[in-house]
N, C-alpha and C positions, 0 to 999 in steps of 0.2 A: 814798514818788515822788514824791507830791503836796505834804504837807508840804514838801519840800526843794525844789518847783520853788516853790510862791509863796515861800518867800523869794528865792536867787536869781531871781526875777524883782520881787521887791522892792526887789531893791540894787541891782542894774546900774536901775532906772526913779529909783532916788532918786541914786544917781552921776549918771545921766545930768542931775538937773533941782538939784542942788545942790551937784555938787560937782566940775562940770563949767562954767569959764566965759565959754569963748572956740570955736567949732568953725570948725576949715575950712568958708571960702569953698563949695565945691563940697558940701561935707555938709549947709548949712544953705540952697543952693538949690532941693536935691532931697525937703526932707523939715526938719521946725519940729524939732526936738531933745527942744525941751522938750512936746513934743503926746506922740513918743514917751515923753514919759521920762514922763506923767504915766498915759498909755494903761497899761506896763510895771508901773505901784504900781496901776491901779488889777488888773491883769488877774492878779498877785501874790495881793493881797489876799483878792480873790476865790478863787486860787489854794489858800491854805492855809485862808480858812473852811469853805471844802468839804473839803478833806481835814482838819483836823477836826474834820469832822459824818460821814465817812464811815468810822475808827478809831473812835467814838465808837460807831453802828450796828454795826460789827462787834464792839467790845465784845462787847455786850451780845447781841449772837445766840448760841443755845443748837443744840447739837448733839446729836437724838437717833440711836443705830445701834448697831438689832436685830440680833438673829443669829435662826435658826433652826437648828435642829440637824433633819438627817436621819436 
């Protein structure tokens, strides 16, 4: 889930930064779309890196099962 969310945030941020040239005036009065784009790109990269690190740690974990017969 972390990797997928990171990719989604990264793609939406890059679309806001580079693909959309003109925004409606009502949107630009409330928030700057390029700033939101940069925030989403940074959050996407961070989520992607954290997802990869957690998957790497999860693959190195070993589980020991102990059974006792009564």
